[in-house]
Residue frames as qw, qx, qy, qz and C-alpha x, y, z in Angstrom:
[[0.171, -0.134, -0.873, 0.436, 71.22, -69.66, -52.74],
 [0.371, -0.571, -0.483, -0.550, 67.56, -69.56, -51.83],
 [0.000, 0.183, -0.589, 0.787, 66.82, -67.86, -48.52],
 [0.278, -0.488, -0.827, -0.037, 63.98, -69.36, -46.53],
 [0.135, -0.547, -0.026, -0.826, 61.73, -66.40, -45.56],
 [0.712, -0.558, -0.024, -0.426, 60.53, -68.28, -42.49],
 [0.696, 0.235, -0.605, 0.308, 63.79, -69.83, -41.34],
 [0.026, 0.315, -0.575, 0.754, 63.84, -68.07, -37.99],
 [0.236, -0.343, -0.892, 0.177, 61.72, -69.39, -35.14],
 [0.323, -0.648, -0.278, -0.631, 58.40, -67.86, -34.04],
 [0.286, -0.462, 0.529, -0.652, 57.83, -67.04, -30.34],
 [0.100, 0.040, -0.985, 0.132, 57.34, -70.22, -28.36],
 [0.368, 0.255, 0.597, -0.665, 53.87, -69.27, -27.16],
 [0.568, 0.364, -0.282, -0.682, 52.55, -69.38, -30.74],
 [0.429, 0.173, -0.874, -0.147, 53.44, -73.06, -31.07],
 [0.039, 0.111, 0.854, -0.507, 51.86, -73.76, -27.68],
 [0.472, 0.322, 0.228, -0.788, 48.64, -72.00, -28.68],
 [0.604, 0.318, -0.498, -0.534, 48.39, -73.94, -31.93],
 [0.300, 0.074, -0.947, 0.086, 49.03, -77.27, -30.23],
 [0.215, 0.225, 0.693, -0.650, 46.34, -76.49, -27.64],
 [0.558, 0.365, -0.072, -0.742, 44.01, -75.51, -30.50],
 [0.482, 0.265, -0.774, -0.314, 44.89, -78.77, -32.23],
 [0.098, -0.052, -0.936, 0.335, 44.19, -80.90, -29.15],
 [0.355, 0.294, 0.437, -0.773, 40.95, -79.03, -28.47],
 [0.574, 0.355, -0.309, -0.670, 39.70, -79.48, -32.05],
 [0.398, 0.163, -0.894, -0.128, 40.59, -83.18, -32.18],
 [0.007, 0.151, 0.867, -0.474, 38.85, -83.88, -28.87],
 [0.419, 0.358, 0.260, -0.793, 35.80, -81.76, -29.72],
 [0.532, 0.330, -0.535, -0.567, 35.56, -83.33, -33.14],
 [0.277, 0.055, -0.958, 0.051, 35.82, -86.87, -31.66],
 [0.201, 0.234, 0.684, -0.661, 33.10, -86.02, -29.13],
 [0.525, 0.385, -0.017, -0.759, 30.75, -84.86, -31.87],
 [0.478, 0.273, -0.754, -0.359, 31.50, -87.95, -34.03],
 [0.325, -0.017, -0.933, 0.154, 31.00, -90.50, -31.25],
 [0.046, -0.508, -0.727, 0.460, 28.29, -88.75, -29.22],
 [0.132, 0.288, 0.388, 0.865, 26.57, -86.49, -31.77],
 [0.313, -0.677, -0.501, -0.439, 23.35, -85.91, -29.86],
 [0.538, -0.424, -0.506, 0.524, 24.78, -85.12, -26.42],
 [0.191, -0.064, -0.065, 0.977, 25.36, -81.40, -26.99],
 [0.319, -0.321, -0.410, -0.792, 21.84, -80.85, -28.32],
 [0.589, -0.479, -0.650, -0.024, 20.35, -82.81, -25.43],
 [0.419, -0.243, -0.399, 0.779, 22.15, -80.61, -22.92],
 [0.035, 0.120, -0.006, -0.992, 20.62, -77.46, -24.35],
 [0.416, 0.450, 0.669, -0.422, 17.21, -78.95, -25.06],
 [0.354, 0.538, -0.348, -0.682, 17.52, -78.56, -28.83],
 [0.916, 0.279, 0.210, -0.199, 16.08, -80.98, -31.33],
 [0.588, -0.307, 0.601, 0.445, 18.81, -83.16, -32.81],
 [0.348, 0.549, -0.399, -0.646, 19.58, -82.34, -36.46],
 [0.773, 0.157, 0.612, -0.052, 18.34, -84.91, -38.90],
 [0.933, -0.114, -0.325, 0.102, 20.05, -86.82, -40.26],
 [0.581, -0.787, 0.150, 0.144, 22.49, -86.80, -37.32],
 [0.825, 0.059, 0.240, 0.509, 25.30, -87.83, -39.69],
 [0.312, 0.822, 0.079, 0.471, 25.45, -84.23, -40.90],
 [0.393, -0.879, 0.202, -0.179, 26.51, -83.13, -37.46],
 [0.864, -0.304, 0.302, 0.265, 29.06, -85.95, -37.29],
 [0.671, 0.518, 0.167, 0.504, 30.54, -84.66, -40.55],
 [0.052, -0.927, 0.113, -0.353, 30.99, -81.27, -38.85],
 [0.710, -0.639, 0.292, 0.042, 32.88, -83.07, -36.09],
 [0.860, 0.106, 0.267, 0.421, 35.18, -84.74, -38.64],
 [0.392, 0.775, 0.055, 0.493, 35.93, -81.35, -40.24],
 [0.356, -0.883, 0.195, -0.235, 36.72, -79.80, -36.85],
 [0.857, -0.381, 0.293, 0.188, 39.03, -82.72, -36.06],
 [0.747, 0.406, 0.183, 0.493, 40.88, -82.28, -39.34],
 [0.046, 0.914, -0.080, 0.395, 41.39, -78.61, -38.45],
 [0.661, -0.708, 0.247, -0.019, 43.02, -79.83, -35.27],
 [0.872, 0.013, 0.263, 0.412, 45.55, -81.88, -37.21],
 [0.451, 0.721, 0.104, 0.516, 46.29, -78.79, -39.29],
 [0.267, -0.915, 0.147, -0.264, 46.89, -76.65, -36.21],
 [0.819, -0.472, 0.275, 0.180, 49.22, -79.26, -34.77],
 [0.759, 0.304, 0.232, 0.526, 51.28, -79.27, -38.01],
 [0.190, 0.854, 0.064, 0.480, 51.28, -75.46, -38.10],
 [0.585, -0.808, 0.062, 0.024, 52.66, -75.35, -34.56],
 [0.846, -0.080, 0.152, 0.505, 56.06, -76.49, -35.84],
 [0.316, -0.072, 0.180, 0.929, 56.51, -73.15, -37.62],
 [0.189, 0.716, 0.560, -0.371, 53.52, -70.77, -37.28],
 [0.100, 0.694, -0.200, -0.685, 55.00, -68.17, -39.61],
 [0.009, -0.212, 0.830, 0.515, 55.63, -70.64, -42.42],
 [0.034, -0.344, -0.926, -0.150, 52.21, -72.29, -42.05],
 [0.158, 0.229, 0.261, -0.924, 50.21, -69.07, -41.79],
 [0.427, -0.049, -0.526, -0.734, 47.65, -70.16, -44.46],
 [0.445, -0.292, -0.845, 0.051, 46.44, -72.87, -42.08],
 [0.166, -0.359, -0.525, 0.753, 46.03, -70.31, -39.32],
 [0.222, 0.128, -0.182, -0.949, 44.27, -67.91, -41.71],
 [0.473, -0.191, -0.718, -0.474, 41.75, -70.58, -42.76],
 [0.399, -0.368, -0.768, 0.341, 41.13, -71.42, -39.13],
 [0.063, -0.268, -0.279, 0.920, 40.69, -67.76, -38.28],
 [0.333, -0.041, -0.413, -0.847, 38.13, -67.30, -41.02],
 [0.496, -0.313, -0.796, -0.150, 36.15, -70.22, -39.61],
 [0.345, -0.388, -0.609, 0.599, 36.29, -68.69, -36.18],
 [0.104, 0.180, 0.013, -0.978, 34.88, -65.42, -37.59],
 [0.455, -0.072, -0.539, -0.705, 32.13, -66.89, -39.78],
 [0.370, -0.253, -0.883, 0.137, 31.06, -69.40, -37.07],
 [0.045, -0.397, -0.537, 0.743, 29.85, -66.73, -34.61],
 [0.282, 0.175, -0.241, -0.912, 28.15, -64.90, -37.51],
 [0.467, -0.121, -0.777, -0.405, 26.20, -68.04, -38.37],
 [0.285, -0.325, -0.801, 0.413, 25.35, -68.59, -34.71],
 [0.104, 0.283, 0.238, -0.923, 24.02, -65.04, -34.37],
 [0.432, 0.048, -0.479, -0.762, 21.77, -65.67, -37.37],
 [0.451, -0.195, -0.868, -0.074, 20.54, -68.93, -35.85],
 [0.142, -0.339, -0.634, 0.680, 19.70, -67.19, -32.56],
 [0.238, 0.226, -0.053, -0.943, 17.89, -64.46, -34.45],
 [0.516, 0.008, -0.625, -0.586, 15.86, -67.06, -36.34],
 [0.715, -0.333, 0.291, -0.541, 15.01, -68.87, -33.09],
 [0.843, 0.216, -0.491, -0.054, 16.87, -72.04, -34.08],
 [0.624, 0.020, -0.582, 0.521, 19.43, -71.98, -31.24],
 [0.435, -0.859, -0.266, 0.043, 18.99, -70.59, -27.71],
 [0.112, 0.903, -0.327, 0.253, 21.55, -67.91, -26.64],
 [0.685, -0.578, 0.441, -0.049, 23.00, -70.35, -24.10],
 [0.925, 0.253, 0.192, 0.207, 24.31, -72.42, -26.99],
 [0.314, 0.895, -0.217, 0.231, 26.76, -69.56, -27.47],
 [0.629, -0.649, 0.425, 0.043, 28.97, -71.18, -24.82],
 [0.856, 0.119, 0.390, 0.317, 30.28, -73.39, -27.61],
 [0.451, 0.823, 0.061, 0.339, 31.12, -70.29, -29.65],
 [0.321, -0.904, 0.271, -0.080, 33.13, -68.93, -26.76],
 [0.668, -0.452, 0.563, 0.178, 35.45, -71.94, -26.59],
 [0.768, 0.341, 0.463, 0.281, 35.38, -72.92, -30.27],
 [0.456, 0.697, 0.245, 0.497, 35.94, -69.45, -31.70],
 [0.085, -0.963, -0.037, -0.253, 36.12, -66.31, -29.64],
 [0.647, -0.697, 0.231, 0.204, 38.98, -67.22, -27.27],
 [0.762, 0.017, 0.388, 0.519, 41.19, -67.91, -30.31],
 [0.356, 0.897, 0.210, 0.155, 40.66, -64.55, -32.07],
 [0.160, -0.946, 0.274, 0.063, 43.48, -62.66, -30.35],
 [0.584, -0.455, 0.603, 0.297, 46.25, -65.32, -30.48],
 [0.678, 0.379, 0.552, 0.302, 45.44, -66.30, -34.06],
 [0.271, 0.951, 0.110, 0.099, 45.42, -62.65, -35.13],
 [0.307, -0.847, 0.404, 0.160, 48.80, -62.09, -33.48],
 [0.705, -0.117, 0.622, 0.320, 50.21, -65.14, -35.25],
 [0.569, 0.663, 0.413, 0.259, 49.03, -63.81, -38.64],
 [0.033, 0.993, -0.111, 0.011, 50.51, -60.37, -37.94],
 [0.530, -0.611, 0.536, 0.244, 53.80, -62.02, -36.91],
 [0.727, 0.195, 0.573, 0.324, 53.85, -64.12, -40.13],
 [0.394, 0.879, 0.209, 0.168, 53.30, -60.99, -42.24],
 [0.152, -0.943, 0.293, 0.033, 56.08, -59.09, -40.53],
 [0.673, -0.390, 0.580, 0.242, 58.48, -62.05, -40.54],
 [0.710, 0.456, 0.448, 0.295, 57.98, -62.61, -44.26],
 [0.254, 0.955, 0.033, 0.149, 58.63, -58.95, -44.96],
 [0.398, -0.817, 0.406, 0.099, 61.77, -58.92, -42.80],
 [0.714, -0.185, 0.610, 0.291, 63.29, -62.00, -44.36],
 [0.614, 0.645, 0.375, 0.257, 62.39, -61.01, -47.91],
 [0.055, 0.992, -0.113, 0.032, 63.99, -57.63, -47.32],
 [0.519, -0.632, 0.539, 0.202, 67.18, -59.39, -46.25],
 [0.725, 0.121, 0.617, 0.280, 67.17, -61.57, -49.38],
 [0.476, 0.762, 0.324, 0.296, 66.82, -58.64, -51.78],
 [0.472, -0.173, -0.009, 0.864, 69.57, -56.11, -52.33],
 [0.107, 0.890, 0.440, -0.045, 67.58, -52.90, -52.09],
 [0.410, -0.251, 0.166, 0.861, 69.60, -50.33, -53.99],
 [0.287, 0.691, 0.123, -0.651, 68.73, -47.29, -56.03],
 [0.363, 0.036, 0.770, 0.524, 68.79, -49.27, -59.28],
 [0.397, 0.375, -0.045, -0.836, 66.97, -47.37, -61.98],
 [0.822, 0.315, 0.326, -0.344, 64.49, -49.03, -64.31],
 [0.614, 0.672, -0.390, -0.141, 66.89, -49.13, -67.29],
 [0.030, 0.527, -0.830, 0.182, 69.52, -50.96, -65.23],
 [0.611, -0.029, 0.687, -0.393, 66.91, -53.41, -63.92],
 [0.812, 0.477, 0.096, -0.322, 65.62, -54.20, -67.42],
 [0.351, 0.703, -0.608, -0.116, 69.18, -54.73, -68.72],
 [0.112, -0.360, 0.911, -0.169, 69.65, -57.83, -66.62],
 [0.624, 0.190, 0.619, -0.437, 66.33, -59.53, -67.54],
 [0.176, 0.146, -0.773, -0.592, 65.46, -61.85, -70.37],
 [0.738, 0.023, 0.057, -0.672, 61.97, -63.07, -71.28],
 [0.806, -0.052, 0.579, -0.111, 60.99, -66.74, -71.58],
 [0.792, 0.597, 0.119, 0.052, 61.79, -66.44, -75.31],
 [0.763, -0.120, 0.085, 0.630, 65.32, -65.26, -74.51],
 [0.262, 0.759, 0.174, 0.570, 64.79, -61.63, -75.51],
 [0.349, -0.097, -0.388, 0.847, 66.63, -59.03, -73.40],
 [0.018, -0.779, -0.604, 0.168, 63.87, -56.96, -71.84],
 [0.138, -0.684, 0.060, 0.714, 65.73, -53.68, -72.30],
 [0.116, -0.142, 0.676, 0.714, 66.27, -54.40, -75.98],
 [0.052, 0.515, 0.839, 0.166, 62.60, -55.35, -76.31],
 [0.050, -0.812, -0.388, 0.434, 61.61, -51.95, -74.91],
 [0.124, -0.501, 0.343, 0.785, 63.77, -50.27, -77.53],
 [0.113, 0.171, 0.825, 0.526, 61.89, -52.04, -80.32],
 [0.343, -0.482, -0.425, -0.685, 58.55, -50.74, -79.03],
 [0.473, -0.462, 0.320, -0.678, 56.37, -50.31, -75.93],
 [0.436, -0.025, -0.894, 0.098, 56.24, -53.28, -73.55],
 [0.605, -0.512, -0.017, -0.610, 53.24, -53.77, -71.25],
 [0.293, 0.192, -0.858, 0.374, 54.67, -55.43, -68.12],
 [0.689, -0.457, -0.196, -0.527, 51.93, -57.11, -66.10],
 [0.092, 0.337, -0.810, 0.471, 53.18, -57.98, -62.63],
 [0.695, -0.313, -0.521, -0.383, 51.08, -60.81, -61.20],
 [0.571, -0.511, 0.487, -0.419, 50.35, -61.97, -57.69],
 [0.300, -0.237, 0.924, 0.027, 50.88, -65.65, -57.00],
 [0.290, 0.031, -0.733, -0.615, 49.23, -67.89, -59.63],
 [0.188, -0.371, -0.901, 0.122, 46.74, -69.31, -57.13],
 [0.057, 0.343, 0.338, -0.875, 45.31, -65.85, -56.43],
 [0.368, 0.660, 0.649, -0.092, 41.79, -65.19, -57.69],
 [0.171, 0.907, 0.005, -0.386, 42.82, -61.71, -58.87],
 [0.213, -0.481, 0.693, 0.492, 45.84, -63.06, -60.68],
 [0.355, 0.277, 0.867, 0.212, 43.51, -65.40, -62.64],
 [0.268, 0.840, 0.422, -0.211, 41.14, -62.54, -63.34],
 [0.058, -0.789, 0.315, 0.525, 44.07, -60.42, -64.52],
 [0.285, -0.181, 0.823, 0.458, 45.12, -63.12, -67.01],
 [0.324, 0.575, 0.749, 0.058, 41.53, -63.35, -68.29],
 [0.133, 0.906, 0.149, -0.372, 41.45, -59.55, -68.70],
 [0.152, -0.608, 0.555, 0.547, 44.76, -59.51, -70.57],
 [0.338, 0.133, 0.871, 0.330, 43.56, -62.34, -72.84],
 [0.273, 0.759, 0.578, -0.124, 40.36, -60.39, -73.51],
 [0.085, 0.947, -0.019, -0.310, 42.23, -57.18, -74.29],
 [0.653, -0.276, 0.484, 0.513, 45.20, -58.74, -76.05],
 [0.518, 0.526, 0.488, 0.466, 44.16, -57.84, -79.59],
 [0.011, 0.974, 0.164, 0.155, 43.63, -54.16, -78.65],
 [0.531, -0.755, 0.253, 0.290, 46.85, -53.99, -76.69],
 [0.633, -0.106, 0.538, 0.547, 48.93, -55.43, -79.51],
 [0.386, 0.744, 0.430, 0.335, 47.09, -53.27, -82.07],
 [0.134, -0.990, 0.032, 0.025, 48.58, -50.29, -80.23],
 [0.548, 0.668, -0.437, 0.250, 52.02, -51.72, -80.89],
 [0.403, -0.639, 0.547, -0.362, 52.67, -52.94, -77.35],
 [0.601, 0.152, -0.784, 0.035, 54.27, -56.28, -76.46],
 [0.725, -0.565, 0.035, -0.392, 52.78, -58.02, -73.44],
 [0.475, 0.305, -0.752, 0.339, 55.10, -59.57, -70.86],
 [0.739, -0.572, -0.215, -0.284, 53.83, -61.34, -67.76],
 [0.180, 0.511, -0.671, 0.506, 56.00, -61.11, -64.62],
 [0.840, -0.394, -0.223, -0.300, 55.43, -63.84, -62.03],
 [0.297, -0.676, 0.618, -0.268, 57.08, -65.50, -59.05],
 [0.924, -0.048, 0.338, -0.171, 56.64, -69.15, -60.10],
 [0.502, -0.195, 0.708, 0.457, 58.76, -71.63, -62.05],
 [0.286, 0.402, -0.320, -0.809, 58.38, -70.65, -65.66],
 [0.184, -0.047, -0.925, -0.329, 57.26, -74.09, -66.80],
 [0.002, 0.487, 0.789, -0.375, 54.38, -73.82, -64.33],
 [0.167, 0.587, 0.130, -0.782, 53.54, -70.31, -65.48],
 [0.172, 0.226, -0.672, -0.684, 53.64, -71.36, -69.15],
 [0.146, -0.262, -0.946, -0.122, 51.18, -74.15, -68.57],
 [0.004, -0.569, -0.616, 0.544, 48.96, -71.95, -66.41],
 [0.157, 0.525, -0.090, -0.832, 48.90, -68.96, -68.81],
 [0.095, 0.037, -0.824, -0.557, 48.12, -71.31, -71.73],
 [0.041, 0.478, 0.855, -0.199, 44.73, -71.96, -70.05],
 [0.126, 0.768, 0.288, -0.558, 43.90, -68.35, -70.82],
 [0.662, 0.683, 0.240, 0.195, 45.22, -68.44, -74.36],
 [0.019, -0.962, 0.270, -0.029, 48.42, -66.64, -73.30],
 [0.910, -0.228, 0.237, 0.252, 50.89, -69.53, -73.59],
 [0.687, 0.420, 0.164, 0.570, 52.82, -67.71, -76.32],
 [0.073, -0.962, -0.008, -0.262, 53.04, -64.44, -74.46],
 [0.436, 0.486, -0.526, 0.544, 56.45, -63.38, -73.11],
 [0.728, -0.643, -0.227, -0.066, 57.00, -64.34, -69.49],
 [0.245, 0.616, -0.528, 0.531, 59.52, -63.33, -66.81],
 [0.782, -0.411, -0.458, 0.102, 60.10, -65.56, -63.81],
 [0.114, 0.622, -0.351, 0.691, 61.11, -63.42, -60.84],
 [0.719, -0.439, -0.537, 0.042, 60.90, -65.59, -57.68],
 [0.526, -0.220, -0.334, 0.751, 63.34, -63.32, -55.83],
 [0.021, 0.896, 0.438, -0.073, 61.19, -60.32, -56.76],
 [0.450, -0.297, 0.131, 0.832, 64.10, -58.23, -57.95],
 [0.082, 0.330, 0.501, 0.796, 62.02, -56.76, -60.79],
 [0.342, -0.749, -0.555, -0.116, 59.06, -56.24, -58.48],
 [0.509, -0.623, -0.176, 0.568, 61.39, -54.38, -56.19],
 [0.348, -0.038, 0.299, 0.887, 62.89, -52.29, -59.02],
 [0.112, -0.472, -0.517, -0.705, 59.37, -51.16, -60.03],
 [0.132, -0.185, 0.451, -0.863, 58.58, -50.24, -56.43],
 [0.694, -0.295, -0.439, -0.489, 55.84, -52.82, -55.98],
 [0.195, -0.434, 0.666, -0.574, 55.53, -53.34, -52.24],
 [0.234, -0.212, -0.944, 0.096, 54.04, -56.04, -50.11],
 [0.347, -0.566, -0.366, -0.652, 50.44, -55.34, -49.19],
 [0.223, -0.258, 0.589, -0.733, 49.16, -54.47, -45.76],
 [0.151, 0.234, 0.938, -0.207, 46.51, -56.66, -44.11],
 [0.367, 0.588, 0.345, -0.632, 43.91, -54.10, -45.16],
 [0.325, 0.545, -0.482, -0.604, 45.10, -54.12, -48.76],
 [0.211, 0.192, -0.937, -0.203, 44.96, -57.90, -48.87],
 [0.194, -0.313, -0.924, 0.109, 42.08, -58.85, -46.60],
 [0.183, 0.147, 0.247, -0.940, 39.92, -55.73, -46.29],
 [0.515, 0.427, 0.617, -0.414, 36.13, -55.88, -46.79],
 [0.502, 0.682, -0.176, -0.502, 36.33, -54.42, -50.28],
 [0.142, 0.456, -0.850, -0.223, 38.87, -57.11, -51.24],
 [0.325, 0.095, 0.917, -0.213, 36.57, -59.87, -49.92],
 [0.552, 0.584, 0.351, -0.481, 33.67, -58.49, -51.91],
 [0.414, 0.674, -0.468, -0.394, 35.79, -58.26, -55.06],
 [0.078, -0.314, 0.946, 0.032, 37.08, -61.76, -54.35],
 [0.502, 0.298, 0.746, -0.322, 33.56, -63.12, -54.18],
 [0.556, 0.692, 0.029, -0.461, 32.74, -61.44, -57.46],
 [0.333, 0.645, -0.641, -0.250, 35.88, -62.60, -59.26],
 [0.088, -0.302, 0.943, -0.106, 36.25, -65.99, -57.61],
 [0.373, 0.267, 0.834, -0.306, 32.63, -67.18, -57.28],
 [0.508, 0.665, 0.277, -0.472, 30.42, -65.18, -59.63],
 [0.500, 0.734, -0.359, -0.287, 32.98, -65.13, -62.48],
 [0.997, -0.027, 0.074, -0.017, 34.41, -68.56, -61.56],
 [0.399, 0.733, -0.502, 0.224, 38.08, -67.67, -61.36],
 [0.906, -0.331, -0.257, 0.054, 38.32, -69.63, -58.11],
 [0.237, -0.842, 0.471, -0.110, 41.51, -69.91, -56.10],
 [0.908, 0.231, -0.338, 0.089, 44.47, -72.23, -56.28],
 [0.835, -0.296, -0.181, 0.427, 47.75, -73.20, -54.62],
 [0.148, -0.972, 0.128, 0.131, 49.85, -70.44, -53.11],
 [0.824, 0.144, 0.082, 0.541, 53.19, -70.06, -54.91],
 [0.315, 0.493, -0.042, 0.810, 55.55, -67.18, -54.18],
 [0.088, -0.081, -0.480, 0.869, 54.91, -64.35, -51.76],
 [0.065, -0.618, -0.775, -0.114, 51.18, -64.29, -50.94],
 [0.163, -0.784, -0.305, 0.516, 51.53, -60.72, -49.68],
 [0.329, -0.135, 0.386, 0.851, 53.07, -59.30, -52.89],
 [0.375, 0.696, 0.285, -0.542, 51.08, -56.54, -54.57],
 [0.630, 0.353, 0.540, 0.432, 50.72, -56.55, -58.37],
 [0.047, 0.729, -0.042, -0.682, 50.94, -53.77, -60.96],
 [0.682, 0.519, 0.428, 0.286, 51.09, -52.93, -64.62],
 [0.198, -0.724, 0.203, 0.629, 53.56, -50.70, -66.46],
 [0.710, 0.679, 0.137, 0.127, 54.10, -49.52, -70.01],
 [0.522, -0.603, 0.338, 0.499, 57.86, -49.37, -70.64],
 [0.683, 0.692, 0.139, 0.186, 59.52, -47.85, -73.70],
 [0.462, 0.693, -0.302, 0.463, 63.20, -47.16, -74.39],
 [0.550, 0.012, -0.623, 0.556, 64.08, -48.32, -70.88],
 [0.093, -0.101, 0.338, -0.931, 61.73, -45.88, -69.13],
 [0.104, 0.477, 0.836, -0.251, 58.29, -46.16, -67.50],
 [0.049, -0.244, -0.404, -0.880, 55.73, -44.44, -69.68],
 [0.606, -0.409, -0.145, -0.667, 52.58, -45.36, -67.73],
 [0.188, 0.168, -0.872, 0.419, 52.17, -46.98, -64.34],
 [0.694, -0.437, -0.205, -0.535, 49.49, -48.70, -62.31],
 [0.219, 0.201, -0.837, 0.460, 50.36, -49.77, -58.76],
 [0.506, -0.487, -0.667, -0.251, 47.53, -51.53, -57.00],
 [0.224, -0.486, 0.374, -0.757, 46.22, -49.87, -53.85],
 [0.714, -0.177, 0.536, -0.414, 44.41, -53.08, -52.95],
 [0.319, -0.151, 0.900, 0.256, 44.73, -56.64, -54.17],
 [0.424, 0.527, 0.731, -0.089, 41.26, -56.34, -55.70],
 [0.194, 0.699, -0.141, -0.674, 42.02, -53.35, -57.94],
 [0.717, 0.348, 0.575, 0.187, 41.38, -54.05, -61.62],
 [0.149, -0.507, 0.301, 0.794, 43.51, -52.11, -64.10],
 [0.666, 0.687, 0.171, -0.235, 42.36, -51.06, -67.54],
 [0.675, -0.238, 0.474, 0.512, 45.18, -52.63, -69.52],
 [0.489, 0.617, 0.436, 0.437, 44.05, -51.09, -72.79],
 [0.068, -0.992, -0.072, -0.085, 44.19, -47.60, -71.31],
 [0.560, -0.678, 0.350, 0.322, 47.71, -48.19, -70.02],
 [0.657, 0.039, 0.556, 0.508, 48.93, -49.63, -73.31],
 [0.358, 0.778, 0.421, 0.298, 47.30, -46.80, -75.25],
 [0.289, -0.883, 0.004, 0.369, 49.43, -44.16, -73.55],
 [0.584, 0.780, -0.125, 0.185, 51.64, -42.21, -75.94],
 [0.829, -0.203, -0.130, 0.505, 55.31, -42.97, -75.15],
 [0.376, 0.441, -0.002, 0.815, 56.24, -39.41, -76.05],
 [0.363, -0.751, -0.100, -0.542, 54.08, -38.01, -73.24],
 [0.121, -0.490, 0.665, -0.551, 54.84, -37.82, -69.55],
 [0.219, -0.104, -0.962, 0.124, 54.00, -40.87, -67.40],
 [0.463, -0.561, -0.456, -0.513, 50.40, -41.19, -66.26],
 [0.062, -0.393, 0.584, -0.707, 50.17, -39.94, -62.63],
 [0.635, -0.079, 0.467, -0.610, 46.91, -41.70, -61.83],
 [0.212, -0.048, 0.961, 0.169, 46.19, -45.40, -62.46],
 [0.530, 0.032, -0.383, -0.755, 43.41, -46.44, -64.83],
 [0.383, 0.009, 0.853, -0.355, 40.70, -48.71, -63.52],
 [0.036, -0.270, -0.866, -0.420, 38.19, -50.87, -65.34]]
């Protein structure tokens, strides 16, 4: 049986806030679409040319309103909509401040920032914190958290090729790469890194196995884009293997801190890994482990979602030595 991690209801006020935000956005967007010059005339600002650009902004704002209304039915489940809205409400004031500094907008125009953005910061933040905590609570209920050792955890797992994972580790070292959800920029970067280092990793005698939270048919098709379609995969949507290897869910700082945003810009935009559909637990932290004879030989547990392991260094560790205490970074 699959347990819905957001089956319980969120506090009623969260739905009320999101419906109010939805109504506000729809009305504000309609105003901008049907009377695009009125706001600029009030503040004595030259109308943007062509005015249709401003009307497009109104349409986008209105669409956000529809999203908020949908999210109100279950704020915890629809947290990505709230997160996207929150980001807009953070970047909007930043852009306004730049426009004031450049002399484009008068400070009085900031009244729109107050109602469009600032008043929503606290309730939207509380909704996101609630979603994070609710997901963690429900996932914890769905996973039997026992003191299962690594050998016992491996014994019950088979790869996409049907090989028992424990038996595979007896044949030689296995590099287990635990991924975040397949839509994550850093997950895509990790697959590109593994593909780049594959020859070196396998030259050291290690077998690569990708652990993911998606349907395996989806993961096979996705990994094939990186030339890894033939690599062993392990579908773990209930995160039992993640749990056995002590890979926790990330904090807001680990997932959305400034350093993570900077790394995300580098990986997603500059290196074109982009971002895709969320599948699985968006808060799950990744990791990489070298396993041999049913024991962890080397371990890398991400301290932030943007950490970038050196997979060659992990795979190069001598199985006869003690586990590596410090993770290796690129």
